[in-house]
C-alpha positions as CSV (number, residue, x, y, z in Angstrom):
1,M,-18.9,-42.5,21.1
2,S,-20.5,-42.8,24.5
3,R,-20.0,-39.9,26.8
4,Y,-20.5,-38.7,30.3
5,R,-20.3,-35.0,31.2
6,E,-20.3,-33.6,34.7
7,G,-23.9,-32.8,35.6
8,S,-25.6,-35.1,33.1
9,A,-27.5,-38.3,33.8
10,H,-25.3,-41.3,34.2
11,R,-26.3,-44.9,34.2
12,S,-23.7,-47.0,36.1
13,G,-22.6,-50.5,35.2
14,A,-21.6,-53.1,37.8
15,F,-18.1,-53.3,39.0
16,P,-16.5,-56.7,38.4
17,R,-15.4,-58.5,41.5
18,T,-11.8,-57.9,40.4
19,A,-12.0,-54.4,41.8
20,A,-10.6,-53.6,45.3
21,F,-11.0,-49.9,45.7
22,N,-12.6,-48.3,48.7
23,A,-14.1,-44.9,47.6
24,T,-13.9,-43.7,51.2
25,D,-10.2,-44.4,51.5
26,R,-8.6,-41.0,51.6
27,E,-5.3,-42.6,50.6
28,V,-6.3,-41.7,47.1
29,G,-7.2,-38.1,48.0
30,Q,-5.5,-35.2,46.3
31,Q,-3.5,-34.1,49.3
32,A,-2.7,-37.5,50.9
33,E,0.9,-38.7,50.8
34,L,1.4,-41.6,48.5
35,P,2.7,-45.0,49.6
36,D,5.9,-46.0,47.8
37,Q,4.1,-48.7,45.9
38,D,1.6,-46.2,44.5
39,R,4.3,-43.8,43.6
40,H,6.2,-46.4,41.6
41,E,3.1,-47.6,39.9
42,I,2.4,-44.1,38.5
43,G,6.0,-43.8,37.5
44,L,5.9,-47.1,35.5
45,L,2.7,-46.0,33.8
46,L,4.1,-42.6,32.8
47,R,7.4,-44.0,31.5
48,G,5.9,-47.0,29.8
49,E,8.2,-49.4,31.6
50,S,7.9,-53.2,32.0
51,V,7.2,-54.7,35.4
52,I,9.5,-57.6,34.4
53,D,12.4,-55.2,34.8
54,W,11.5,-54.4,38.4
55,H,13.7,-56.0,41.0
56,R,11.3,-55.4,44.0
57,L,7.9,-54.3,45.0
58,Y,7.1,-51.7,47.6
59,V,4.1,-53.3,49.3
60,E,3.9,-52.4,53.0
61,T,0.6,-53.9,54.3
62,P,-1.6,-57.0,53.7
63,E,-4.3,-54.7,52.4
64,Q,-2.0,-53.4,49.7
65,A,-1.1,-57.0,48.7
66,R,-4.8,-58.0,48.5
67,R,-5.5,-55.0,46.3
68,L,-2.9,-56.1,43.8
69,F,-4.3,-59.6,43.6
70,A,-7.8,-58.3,43.3
71,L,-7.0,-55.9,40.5
72,N,-5.5,-58.9,38.6
73,G,-8.8,-60.7,38.8
74,F,-8.4,-62.8,42.0
75,D,-10.8,-62.6,44.9
76,P,-8.8,-63.0,48.1
77,D,-11.7,-64.6,49.9
78,D,-12.7,-67.1,47.2
79,V,-11.6,-70.7,47.7
80,N,-11.5,-71.4,44.0
81,D,-9.3,-68.4,43.3
82,R,-6.9,-69.5,46.0
83,E,-6.7,-72.9,44.2
84,R,-6.1,-71.1,40.9
85,L,-3.3,-69.1,42.5
86,T,-1.8,-72.3,44.1
87,K,-1.7,-74.0,40.7
88,L,-0.3,-70.9,39.0
89,R,2.4,-70.8,41.7
90,Q,3.3,-74.5,41.2
91,R,3.6,-74.2,37.4
92,S,5.8,-71.1,37.8
93,I,8.1,-72.9,40.2
94,S,8.3,-75.8,37.8
95,Y,9.4,-73.5,35.0
96,L,12.0,-71.8,37.2
97,V,13.4,-75.1,38.5
98,N,13.2,-77.3,35.5
99,T,13.7,-74.9,32.6
100,L,15.9,-72.2,34.0
101,K,17.6,-74.4,36.6
102,L,17.1,-71.8,39.3
103,R,16.8,-72.8,43.0
104,I,14.0,-71.1,44.9
105,S,13.8,-71.1,48.7
106,D,11.3,-73.6,50.1
107,Y,9.5,-70.9,52.0
108,V,8.8,-68.8,48.8
109,A,8.1,-71.9,46.7
110,T,5.6,-73.7,48.9
111,E,5.3,-72.5,52.5
112,A,4.5,-68.8,52.4
113,P,0.8,-67.9,52.2
114,L,-0.1,-66.7,48.7
115,W,-1.1,-63.3,49.9
116,E,2.3,-62.8,51.5
117,L,4.3,-63.0,48.2
118,P,4.0,-59.3,47.4
119,L,5.1,-58.5,50.9
120,L,8.1,-60.8,50.6
121,A,9.0,-59.2,47.3
122,S,9.1,-55.9,49.1
123,R,11.4,-56.7,52.0
124,S,15.2,-56.7,52.4
125,N,16.0,-60.3,53.0
126,R,17.1,-63.3,51.1
127,D,13.6,-64.3,50.1
128,Q,12.9,-60.9,48.5
129,R,14.6,-61.8,45.2
130,F,13.0,-65.3,45.1
131,A,9.5,-63.8,45.6
132,C,10.0,-61.1,43.0
133,V,11.2,-63.7,40.4
134,L,8.3,-66.0,41.2
135,L,5.7,-63.2,40.8
136,K,7.1,-62.2,37.4
137,V,6.7,-65.7,36.1
138,M,3.2,-66.0,37.5
139,H,2.4,-62.8,35.8
140,I,3.4,-64.2,32.4
141,I,1.8,-67.6,32.7
142,Y,-1.4,-66.0,34.0
143,H,-1.5,-63.9,30.9
144,L,-0.8,-66.8,28.6
145,D,-3.6,-68.8,30.2
146,A,-6.0,-65.9,29.6
147,R,-5.1,-65.7,25.9
148,E,-5.7,-69.4,25.5
149,L,-9.0,-69.2,27.3
150,R,-10.1,-66.4,25.0
151,T,-9.7,-68.7,21.9
152,Q,-12.1,-71.1,23.6
153,L,-14.7,-68.6,24.6
154,A,-17.9,-68.3,22.6
155,I,-18.3,-64.6,23.1
156,S,-17.6,-61.7,20.7
157,D,-15.1,-58.9,21.2
158,S,-18.1,-56.6,21.2
159,D,-19.6,-58.3,24.2
160,L,-16.3,-58.3,26.1
161,F,-15.9,-54.6,25.4
162,G,-19.4,-54.1,26.9
163,L,-18.3,-55.8,30.1
164,V,-15.3,-53.5,30.4
165,E,-17.4,-50.4,29.5
166,A,-19.9,-51.2,32.2
167,S,-17.2,-51.4,34.8
168,M,-15.3,-48.3,33.6
169,A,-18.4,-46.2,33.7
170,E,-18.5,-46.4,37.4
171,L,-15.0,-44.9,37.5
172,V,-16.8,-41.5,37.4
173,D,-18.3,-42.0,40.8
174,E,-15.0,-43.3,42.2
175,L,-13.1,-40.2,40.9
176,R,-15.7,-37.9,42.4
177,S,-15.6,-39.7,45.7
178,A,-11.8,-39.2,45.7
179,G,-12.2,-35.4,45.0
180,V,-11.1,-35.5,41.4
181,P,-13.5,-33.3,39.3
182,L,-14.1,-34.6,35.7
183,A,-15.1,-32.3,32.8
184,E,-15.7,-35.3,30.6
185,F,-15.5,-39.0,30.5
186,S,-16.1,-40.9,27.2
187,W,-15.4,-44.2,25.5
188,S,-15.5,-45.4,22.0
189,R,-14.8,-48.4,19.8
190,K,-12.8,-48.1,16.7
191,T,-15.0,-48.5,13.6
192,H,-14.3,-51.0,10.8
193,D,-13.3,-48.1,8.5
194,S,-10.9,-46.7,11.1
195,L,-9.3,-50.1,11.6
196,V,-8.7,-50.4,7.8
197,T,-7.2,-46.9,7.8
198,K,-5.0,-47.6,10.8
199,L,-3.6,-50.8,9.2
200,L,-3.1,-49.2,5.8
201,V,-1.2,-46.3,7.3
202,K,1.1,-48.5,9.4
203,P,4.5,-49.6,8.0
204,T,3.6,-53.2,9.1
205,T,0.0,-54.2,8.6
206,R,-0.6,-56.3,11.7
207,A,-4.0,-56.1,13.5
208,A,-2.3,-57.1,16.7
209,R,-0.6,-53.7,16.7
210,V,-3.9,-51.8,16.9
211,F,-4.2,-51.0,20.6
212,D,-7.1,-48.6,20.5
213,R,-10.0,-50.8,19.4
214,L,-11.5,-49.9,22.8
215,R,-10.6,-46.4,24.1
216,F,-11.4,-44.4,27.2
217,R,-10.9,-40.7,27.5
218,L,-10.9,-38.7,30.7
219,V,-10.8,-34.9,30.8
220,V,-10.1,-33.5,34.2
221,Q,-10.9,-29.9,35.1
222,E,-7.5,-28.7,36.2
223,P,-3.9,-29.7,35.4
224,H,-3.3,-30.5,39.1
225,D,-6.1,-33.1,38.9
226,L,-4.1,-35.3,36.5
227,G,-2.0,-37.1,39.1
228,P,-4.9,-37.9,41.4
229,A,-6.9,-39.2,38.4
230,L,-4.1,-41.6,37.5
231,H,-3.9,-42.7,41.1
232,V,-7.6,-43.6,41.3
233,M,-7.4,-45.4,38.0
234,L,-4.5,-47.6,39.2
235,H,-6.4,-48.3,42.4
236,R,-9.7,-49.0,40.8
237,C,-9.4,-50.7,37.4
238,I,-5.9,-50.9,35.9
239,P,-3.4,-53.4,37.2
240,F,-0.1,-51.6,36.9
241,N,1.7,-54.8,35.9
242,Y,-0.4,-55.0,32.7
243,V,0.3,-51.5,31.4
244,I,1.7,-52.3,28.0
245,P,5.5,-51.4,28.0
246,G,6.6,-49.0,25.3
247,Q,3.1,-47.8,24.5
248,T,2.9,-44.7,26.8
249,V,2.8,-41.4,24.9
250,N,3.5,-38.6,27.3
251,S,4.0,-35.1,26.0
252,L,1.9,-33.6,28.8
253,V,3.2,-34.2,32.3
254,A,6.5,-34.5,34.2
255,F,7.0,-37.0,37.0
256,D,9.0,-36.2,40.1
257,D,11.0,-39.4,40.8
258,T,12.4,-37.9,44.0
259,G,9.1,-37.0,45.5
260,K,8.9,-39.6,48.3
261,G,6.0,-38.8,50.6
262,S,4.4,-36.4,48.2
263,S,0.8,-36.4,47.0
264,A,-0.3,-37.5,43.5
265,R,-1.0,-33.8,42.8
266,D,2.6,-32.9,43.6
267,L,4.3,-35.8,41.8
268,V,2.6,-35.3,38.5
269,Q,3.0,-31.8,37.0
270,V,2.0,-30.4,33.6
271,R,5.0,-29.4,31.6
272,A,5.2,-25.7,30.6
273,V,5.6,-26.7,27.0
274,A,5.8,-30.0,25.2
275,P,9.4,-31.2,25.1
276,N,9.5,-31.6,21.3
277,A,7.2,-32.4,18.4
278,A,8.4,-36.0,18.3
279,A,7.1,-36.7,21.9
280,T,3.7,-37.7,20.5
281,E,5.3,-40.5,18.5
282,N,2.6,-40.0,15.9
283,E,3.6,-38.4,12.6
284,F,0.1,-37.2,11.9
285,S,-0.3,-35.2,15.1
286,A,0.6,-31.6,15.0
287,G,3.8,-30.5,16.8
288,N,1.8,-28.6,19.5
289,F,-0.5,-31.6,20.3
290,R,-0.1,-32.6,23.9
291,V,-1.5,-35.7,25.5
292,L,-1.0,-38.6,27.9
293,N,-1.9,-41.8,26.3
294,F,-1.3,-45.3,27.6
295,V,-2.4,-48.9,26.9
296,A,-3.3,-51.6,29.4
297,D,-4.7,-55.1,29.4
298,L,-7.7,-55.2,31.6
299,P,-8.7,-58.6,33.3
300,V,-12.3,-59.6,32.9
301,R,-13.8,-62.5,34.8
302,V,-15.9,-64.8,32.6
303,D,-16.9,-67.5,35.0
304,D,-20.6,-67.3,34.1
305,L,-19.8,-67.7,30.4
306,L,-18.0,-71.0,30.8
307,P,-20.4,-74.0,30.9
308,D,-19.0,-77.2,32.6
309,H,-16.0,-75.2,33.8
310,R,-13.9,-76.6,36.6
311,P,-14.0,-74.2,39.6
312,D,-10.2,-74.1,39.8
313,A,-9.6,-73.6,36.1
314,P,-8.6,-70.3,34.5
315,S,-11.5,-67.9,34.5
316,T,-10.1,-64.6,33.3
317,V,-9.5,-63.1,29.9
318,F,-7.9,-59.7,29.0
319,V,-9.2,-56.8,27.0
320,L,-6.7,-54.5,25.5
321,S,-7.8,-50.9,26.1
322,E,-6.3,-47.4,25.4
323,F,-6.6,-44.5,27.8
324,Q,-6.2,-40.8,27.2
325,V,-6.0,-38.5,30.2
326,I,-5.9,-34.8,29.7
327,D,-6.9,-31.5,31.4
328,E,-9.6,-29.3,30.1
329,A,-7.4,-26.4,29.0
330,T,-5.0,-28.6,27.1
331,N,-7.9,-30.5,25.5
332,A,-9.4,-27.2,24.2
333,A,-6.0,-26.2,22.8
334,N,-5.7,-29.5,21.0
335,D,-9.0,-28.9,19.3
336,E,-7.7,-25.7,17.6
337,G,-5.5,-25.0,14.6
338,P,-3.2,-27.8,13.2
339,S,-4.0,-30.1,16.2
340,A,-7.7,-30.3,15.4
341,H,-8.9,-33.9,15.0
342,A,-10.4,-33.3,11.5
343,L,-7.0,-32.1,10.3
344,Y,-5.3,-35.1,11.9
345,K,-7.7,-37.5,10.0
346,S,-7.1,-35.5,6.8
347,R,-3.3,-36.0,7.1
348,Q,-3.8,-39.7,7.9
349,H,-6.1,-40.2,4.9
350,A,-3.7,-38.4,2.6
351,R,-0.9,-40.8,3.6
352,V,-3.1,-43.9,2.9
353,R,-4.0,-42.5,-0.5
354,E,-0.3,-42.0,-1.2
355,R,0.6,-45.4,-0.1
356,L,-2.1,-47.1,-2.1
357,L,-1.5,-45.1,-5.3
358,R,2.3,-44.7,-5.3
359,A,3.9,-46.3,-8.3
360,P,6.8,-48.6,-7.8
361,S,10.2,-46.9,-8.0
362,T,12.3,-47.5,-11.1
363,S,15.9,-48.5,-10.8
364,K,18.5,-46.4,-12.6
365,G,19.5,-47.7,-16.0
366,E,16.1,-49.3,-16.7
Protein backbone atom coordinates (compact mmCIF):
# COMPACT_ATOMS: atom_id res chain seq x y z
CA MET A 1 0.00 0.00 0.00
CA SER A 2 1.22 3.47 -0.88
CA ARG A 3 0.36 6.11 1.65
CA TYR A 4 0.44 9.83 2.21
CA ARG A 5 -0.10 11.29 5.67
CA GLU A 6 -0.53 14.97 6.46
CA GLY A 7 2.89 16.43 7.17
CA SER A 8 4.94 13.76 5.39
CA ALA A 9 6.98 14.17 2.21
CA HIS A 10 4.88 13.78 -0.91
CA ARG A 11 6.00 13.29 -4.48
CA SER A 12 3.33 14.40 -6.92
CA GLY A 13 2.55 12.86 -10.26
CA ALA A 14 1.38 14.85 -13.27
CA PHE A 15 -2.27 15.58 -13.81
CA PRO A 16 -3.59 14.15 -17.05
CA ARG A 17 -4.98 16.76 -19.39
CA THR A 18 -8.43 15.35 -18.70
CA ALA A 19 -8.56 17.43 -15.53
CA ALA A 20 -10.35 20.74 -15.43
CA PHE A 21 -10.17 21.82 -11.82
CA ASN A 22 -8.99 25.21 -10.67
CA ALA A 23 -7.60 24.96 -7.16
CA THR A 24 -8.26 28.65 -6.58
CA ASP A 25 -11.93 28.33 -7.47
CA ARG A 26 -13.70 28.86 -4.16
CA GLU A 27 -16.79 27.21 -5.62
CA VAL A 28 -15.40 24.04 -4.09
CA GLY A 29 -14.80 25.69 -0.74
CA GLN A 30 -16.42 24.29 2.35
CA GLN A 31 -18.79 27.23 2.88
CA ALA A 32 -19.66 28.06 -0.75
CA GLU A 33 -23.17 27.38 -2.02
CA LEU A 34 -23.22 24.50 -4.49
CA PRO A 35 -24.51 24.94 -8.03
CA ASP A 36 -27.42 22.60 -8.82
CA GLN A 37 -25.26 20.44 -11.10
CA ASP A 38 -22.71 19.80 -8.35
CA ARG A 39 -25.45 19.00 -5.84
CA HIS A 40 -27.02 16.44 -8.16
CA GLU A 41 -23.63 14.87 -8.93
CA ILE A 42 -22.98 14.27 -5.22
CA GLY A 43 -26.48 12.83 -4.85
CA LEU A 44 -25.95 10.41 -7.74
CA LEU A 45 -22.67 9.22 -6.24
CA LEU A 46 -24.10 8.66 -2.76
CA ARG A 47 -27.17 6.82 -4.04
CA GLY A 48 -25.32 4.77 -6.66
CA GLU A 49 -27.69 5.85 -9.42
CA SER A 50 -27.25 5.68 -13.19
CA VAL A 51 -26.93 8.83 -15.26
CA ILE A 52 -28.94 7.06 -17.98
CA ASP A 53 -32.00 7.51 -15.75
CA TRP A 54 -31.50 11.27 -15.58
CA HIS A 55 -33.88 13.34 -17.70
CA ARG A 56 -31.91 16.58 -17.61
CA LEU A 57 -28.65 18.19 -16.58
CA TYR A 58 -28.25 21.28 -14.40
CA VAL A 59 -25.39 23.04 -16.19
CA GLU A 60 -25.65 26.83 -16.01
CA THR A 61 -22.46 28.19 -17.58
CA PRO A 62 -20.11 27.36 -20.48
CA GLU A 63 -17.35 26.81 -17.91
CA GLN A 64 -19.38 24.06 -16.24
CA ALA A 65 -20.00 22.43 -19.62
CA ARG A 66 -16.29 22.49 -20.45
CA ARG A 67 -15.51 20.94 -17.07
CA LEU A 68 -17.76 17.96 -17.84
CA PHE A 69 -16.13 17.36 -21.22
CA ALA A 70 -12.65 17.72 -19.74
CA LEU A 71 -13.34 15.27 -16.91
CA ASN A 72 -14.46 12.76 -19.54
CA GLY A 73 -11.12 13.03 -21.33
CA PHE A 74 -11.72 15.75 -23.92
CA ASP A 75 -9.65 18.91 -24.19
CA PRO A 76 -12.03 21.72 -25.18
CA ASP A 77 -9.22 23.53 -27.01
CA ASP A 78 -7.81 20.57 -28.94
CA VAL A 79 -8.78 20.33 -32.61
CA ASN A 80 -8.43 16.53 -32.64
CA ASP A 81 -10.68 16.18 -29.61
CA ARG A 82 -13.29 18.33 -31.30
CA GLU A 83 -13.13 16.00 -34.29
CA ARG A 84 -13.48 12.97 -32.01
CA LEU A 85 -16.55 14.48 -30.40
CA THR A 86 -18.03 15.34 -33.79
CA LYS A 87 -17.70 11.73 -34.94
CA LEU A 88 -19.08 10.48 -31.64
CA ARG A 89 -22.07 12.76 -32.07
CA GLN A 90 -22.66 11.57 -35.65
CA ARG A 91 -22.55 7.90 -34.65
CA SER A 92 -24.93 8.54 -31.77
CA ILE A 93 -27.41 10.33 -34.03
CA SER A 94 -27.17 7.43 -36.50
CA TYR A 95 -28.09 4.99 -33.73
CA LEU A 96 -31.01 7.10 -32.53
CA VAL A 97 -32.42 7.64 -36.01
CA ASN A 98 -31.69 4.32 -37.73
CA THR A 99 -32.00 1.85 -34.85
CA LEU A 100 -34.49 3.47 -32.47
CA LYS A 101 -36.35 5.43 -35.19
CA LEU A 102 -36.26 8.58 -33.09
CA ARG A 103 -36.40 12.02 -34.63
CA ILE A 104 -33.87 14.48 -33.22
CA SER A 105 -34.06 18.20 -33.95
CA ASP A 106 -31.61 19.45 -36.55
CA TYR A 107 -30.18 21.98 -34.14
CA VAL A 108 -29.25 19.33 -31.58
CA ALA A 109 -28.17 16.79 -34.20
CA THR A 110 -25.82 18.93 -36.26
CA GLU A 111 -26.06 22.68 -35.72
CA ALA A 112 -25.43 23.36 -32.02
CA PRO A 113 -21.77 23.72 -31.00
CA LEU A 114 -20.55 20.61 -29.21
CA TRP A 115 -19.84 22.49 -26.00
CA GLU A 116 -23.43 23.75 -25.94
CA LEU A 117 -24.99 20.28 -25.64
CA PRO A 118 -24.78 20.11 -21.80
CA LEU A 119 -26.33 23.59 -21.63
CA LEU A 120 -29.15 22.54 -23.96
CA ALA A 121 -29.75 19.43 -21.83
CA SER A 122 -30.24 21.74 -18.85
CA ARG A 123 -32.78 24.17 -20.30
CA SER A 124 -36.56 24.13 -20.39
CA ASN A 125 -37.32 24.03 -24.10
CA ARG A 126 -38.05 21.48 -26.78
CA ASP A 127 -34.36 20.83 -27.45
CA GLN A 128 -33.68 19.86 -23.83
CA ARG A 129 -34.92 16.28 -24.17
CA PHE A 130 -33.16 15.79 -27.52
CA ALA A 131 -29.85 16.99 -26.08
CA CYS A 132 -30.18 14.80 -23.01
CA VAL A 133 -30.96 11.71 -25.11
CA LEU A 134 -28.02 12.42 -27.41
CA LEU A 135 -25.56 12.84 -24.53
CA LYS A 136 -26.67 9.53 -23.00
CA VAL A 137 -25.96 7.63 -26.22
CA MET A 138 -22.63 9.43 -26.68
CA HIS A 139 -21.76 8.37 -23.12
CA ILE A 140 -22.36 4.69 -23.95
CA ILE A 141 -20.62 4.63 -27.33
CA TYR A 142 -17.61 6.47 -25.92
CA HIS A 143 -17.24 3.82 -23.23
CA LEU A 144 -17.58 0.99 -25.75
CA ASP A 145 -14.89 2.57 -27.93
CA ALA A 146 -12.59 2.80 -24.91
CA ARG A 147 -13.12 -0.88 -24.08
CA GLU A 148 -12.29 -1.89 -27.64
CA LEU A 149 -9.18 0.30 -27.63
CA ARG A 150 -8.03 -1.35 -24.40
CA THR A 151 -7.96 -4.75 -26.14
CA GLN A 152 -5.60 -3.31 -28.78
CA LEU A 153 -3.28 -1.53 -26.38
CA ALA A 154 0.11 -3.11 -25.64
CA ILE A 155 0.27 -1.93 -22.04
CA SER A 156 -0.25 -3.86 -18.82
CA ASP A 157 -2.93 -3.16 -16.25
CA SER A 158 -0.10 -2.38 -13.85
CA ASP A 159 1.19 0.42 -16.08
CA LEU A 160 -2.30 1.86 -16.50
CA PHE A 161 -2.80 1.73 -12.74
CA GLY A 162 0.41 3.72 -12.40
CA LEU A 163 -0.94 6.48 -14.64
CA VAL A 164 -4.06 6.77 -12.50
CA GLU A 165 -2.07 6.69 -9.26
CA ALA A 166 0.21 9.49 -10.45
CA SER A 167 -2.79 11.67 -11.20
CA MET A 168 -4.67 10.82 -8.02
CA ALA A 169 -1.65 11.58 -5.84
CA GLU A 170 -2.00 15.26 -6.69
CA LEU A 171 -5.53 15.19 -5.34
CA VAL A 172 -3.96 15.80 -1.91
CA ASP A 173 -2.81 19.25 -3.00
CA GLU A 174 -6.19 20.04 -4.55
CA LEU A 175 -8.03 19.06 -1.37
CA ARG A 176 -5.70 21.19 0.72
CA SER A 177 -6.18 24.15 -1.63
CA ALA A 178 -9.94 23.82 -1.22
CA GLY A 179 -9.61 23.81 2.57
CA VAL A 180 -10.30 20.09 3.08
CA PRO A 181 -7.86 18.68 5.68
CA LEU A 182 -6.75 15.08 5.13
CA ALA A 183 -5.61 12.76 7.89
CA GLU A 184 -4.56 10.09 5.40
CA PHE A 185 -4.55 9.37 1.68
CA SER A 186 -3.49 5.93 0.46
CA TRP A 187 -3.86 3.64 -2.49
CA SER A 188 -3.35 -0.06 -3.06
CA ARG A 189 -3.63 -2.77 -5.68
CA LYS A 190 -5.31 -6.04 -4.89
CA THR A 191 -2.72 -8.82 -4.69
CA HIS A 192 -3.00 -12.07 -6.62
CA ASP A 193 -3.90 -13.99 -3.45
CA SER A 194 -6.58 -11.43 -2.58
CA LEU A 195 -8.06 -11.77 -6.07
CA VAL A 196 -8.23 -15.54 -5.68
CA THR A 197 -9.93 -15.18 -2.30
CA LYS A 198 -12.40 -12.61 -3.64
CA LEU A 199 -13.42 -14.84 -6.52
CA LEU A 200 -13.69 -17.97 -4.39
CA VAL A 201 -15.88 -16.26 -1.83
CA LYS A 202 -18.29 -14.83 -4.39
CA PRO A 203 -21.39 -16.84 -5.37
CA THR A 204 -20.47 -16.22 -9.02
CA THR A 205 -16.76 -16.42 -9.82
CA ARG A 206 -16.39 -13.71 -12.46
CA ALA A 207 -13.28 -11.57 -12.48
CA ALA A 208 -15.28 -8.75 -14.06
CA ARG A 209 -17.09 -8.34 -10.75
CA VAL A 210 -13.91 -7.49 -8.83
CA PHE A 211 -14.10 -3.72 -8.69
CA ASP A 212 -11.32 -3.00 -6.22
CA ARG A 213 -8.20 -4.11 -8.08
CA LEU A 214 -7.15 -0.47 -7.74
CA ARG A 215 -8.33 1.23 -4.57
CA PHE A 216 -8.00 4.72 -3.12
CA ARG A 217 -8.70 5.60 0.49
CA LEU A 218 -9.23 9.11 1.85
CA VAL A 219 -9.51 9.79 5.57
CA VAL A 220 -10.61 13.35 6.34
CA GLN A 221 -10.06 14.91 9.74
CA GLU A 222 -13.66 15.73 10.67
CA PRO A 223 -17.09 14.38 9.67
CA HIS A 224 -18.08 17.75 8.19
CA ASP A 225 -15.12 17.45 5.76
CA LEU A 226 -16.71 14.50 3.94
CA GLY A 227 -19.02 16.56 1.71
CA PRO A 228 -16.33 19.02 0.59
CA ALA A 229 -13.97 16.10 -0.12
CA LEU A 230 -16.53 14.46 -2.41
CA HIS A 231 -17.13 17.79 -4.12
CA VAL A 232 -13.44 18.25 -4.92
CA MET A 233 -13.11 14.66 -6.15
CA LEU A 234 -16.00 15.12 -8.58
CA HIS A 235 -14.49 18.39 -9.80
CA ARG A 236 -10.97 17.05 -10.12
CA CYS A 237 -10.81 13.44 -11.22
CA ILE A 238 -14.11 11.52 -11.19
CA PRO A 239 -16.66 12.03 -13.99
CA PHE A 240 -20.00 11.68 -12.21
CA ASN A 241 -21.48 9.94 -15.26
CA TYR A 242 -19.00 7.06 -14.90
CA VAL A 243 -19.72 6.30 -11.25
CA ILE A 244 -20.77 2.63 -11.45
CA PRO A 245 -24.50 2.30 -10.69
CA GLY A 246 -25.48 0.02 -7.82
CA GLN A 247 -21.95 -0.19 -6.38
CA THR A 248 -22.13 2.57 -3.78
CA VAL A 249 -22.04 1.28 -0.19
CA ASN A 250 -23.06 4.06 2.17
CA SER A 251 -23.60 3.31 5.84
CA LEU A 252 -21.93 6.56 6.86
CA VAL A 253 -23.61 9.71 5.58
CA ALA A 254 -27.04 11.13 4.82
CA PHE A 255 -27.69 13.44 1.87
CA ASP A 256 -30.11 16.37 2.03
CA ASP A 257 -32.01 16.29 -1.26
CA THR A 258 -33.83 19.49 -0.42
CA GLY A 259 -30.72 21.53 0.33
CA LYS A 260 -30.71 23.77 -2.73
CA GLY A 261 -28.19 26.54 -2.24
CA SER A 262 -26.45 24.77 0.63
CA SER A 263 -22.75 24.04 0.86
CA ALA A 264 -21.23 20.59 0.47
CA ARG A 265 -20.62 20.58 4.22
CA ASP A 266 -24.34 21.13 4.90
CA LEU A 267 -25.64 18.67 2.31
CA VAL A 268 -23.60 15.66 3.48
CA GLN A 269 -23.97 14.83 7.16
CA VAL A 270 -22.68 11.82 9.09
CA ARG A 271 -25.51 9.67 10.41
CA ALA A 272 -25.75 9.33 14.19
CA VAL A 273 -25.73 5.54 13.78
CA ALA A 274 -25.54 3.18 10.85
CA PRO A 275 -29.10 2.49 9.60
CA ASN A 276 -28.70 -1.27 9.86
CA ALA A 277 -26.10 -3.99 9.66
CA ALA A 278 -27.05 -4.83 6.07
CA ALA A 279 -26.15 -1.35 4.87
CA THR A 280 -22.55 -2.39 4.23
CA GLU A 281 -23.80 -5.06 1.77
CA ASN A 282 -20.85 -7.21 2.77
CA GLU A 283 -21.58 -10.28 4.86
CA PHE A 284 -18.05 -10.33 6.26
CA SER A 285 -18.18 -6.81 7.67
CA ALA A 286 -19.24 -6.39 11.28
CA GLY A 287 -22.63 -4.83 11.95
CA ASN A 288 -21.08 -1.66 13.36
CA PHE A 289 -18.74 -1.13 10.40
CA ARG A 290 -19.45 2.23 8.76
CA VAL A 291 -18.12 3.34 5.41
CA LEU A 292 -18.70 5.25 2.19
CA ASN A 293 -17.49 3.16 -0.73
CA PHE A 294 -18.08 3.75 -4.43
CA VAL A 295 -16.65 2.61 -7.75
CA ALA A 296 -15.91 4.72 -10.83
CA ASP A 297 -14.41 4.24 -14.28
CA LEU A 298 -11.64 6.80 -14.69
CA PRO A 299 -10.69 7.97 -18.21
CA VAL A 300 -7.00 7.77 -19.10
CA ARG A 301 -5.57 9.38 -22.21
CA VAL A 302 -3.17 7.04 -24.04
CA ASP A 303 -2.28 9.10 -27.12
CA ASP A 304 1.46 8.67 -26.60
CA LEU A 305 1.09 4.88 -26.39
CA LEU A 306 -0.57 4.53 -29.78
CA PRO A 307 1.92 4.33 -32.69
CA ASP A 308 0.56 5.33 -36.10
CA HIS A 309 -2.63 6.46 -34.43
CA ARG A 310 -5.03 8.70 -36.36
CA PRO A 311 -5.32 12.05 -34.59
CA ASP A 312 -9.13 11.87 -34.59
CA ALA A 313 -9.37 8.20 -33.50
CA PRO A 314 -10.36 7.15 -29.95
CA SER A 315 -7.53 7.88 -27.50
CA THR A 316 -9.03 7.08 -24.10
CA VAL A 317 -9.30 3.92 -22.02
CA PHE A 318 -10.99 3.51 -18.65
CA VAL A 319 -9.54 2.18 -15.41
CA LEU A 320 -12.02 0.84 -12.87
CA SER A 321 -11.19 2.16 -9.40
CA GLU A 322 -12.74 1.87 -5.96
CA PHE A 323 -12.85 4.76 -3.51
CA GLN A 324 -13.34 4.72 0.24
CA VAL A 325 -13.98 8.04 1.97
CA ILE A 326 -14.26 8.21 5.75
CA ASP A 327 -13.61 10.54 8.67
CA GLU A 328 -10.84 9.96 11.20
CA ALA A 329 -13.05 9.08 14.18
CA THR A 330 -15.12 6.55 12.23
CA ASN A 331 -11.95 5.05 10.77
CA ALA A 332 -10.55 4.53 14.28
CA ALA A 333 -13.82 2.92 15.42
CA ASN A 334 -13.75 0.57 12.42
CA ASP A 335 -10.31 -0.67 13.47
CA GLU A 336 -11.59 -1.85 16.85
CA GLY A 337 -13.47 -4.98 17.94
CA PRO A 338 -15.37 -7.07 15.38
CA SER A 339 -14.85 -4.44 12.67
CA ALA A 340 -11.06 -4.85 12.69
CA HIS A 341 -9.62 -5.69 9.27
CA ALA A 342 -7.83 -8.82 10.54
CA LEU A 343 -11.13 -10.25 11.78
CA TYR A 344 -12.80 -9.33 8.48
CA LYS A 345 -10.15 -11.31 6.58
CA SER A 346 -10.48 -14.19 9.02
CA ARG A 347 -14.24 -14.41 8.39
CA GLN A 348 -13.63 -14.26 4.66
CA HIS A 349 -10.99 -17.02 4.72
CA ALA A 350 -13.25 -19.21 6.84
CA ARG A 351 -15.98 -18.94 4.21
CA VAL A 352 -13.55 -19.86 1.42
CA ARG A 353 -12.37 -22.94 3.34
CA GLU A 354 -15.98 -23.93 3.93
CA ARG A 355 -16.87 -23.51 0.29
CA LEU A 356 -13.86 -25.49 -0.93
CA LEU A 357 -14.19 -28.34 1.57
CA ARG A 358 -17.97 -28.67 1.86
CA ALA A 359 -19.17 -32.11 0.82
CA PRO A 360 -22.03 -32.35 -1.67
CA SER A 361 -25.46 -32.68 -0.08
CA THR A 362 -27.13 -36.09 -0.16
CA SER A 363 -30.73 -36.33 -1.31
CA LYS A 364 -33.23 -38.06 0.98
CA GLY A 365 -33.72 -41.72 0.29
CA GLU A 366 -30.21 -42.30 -1.05
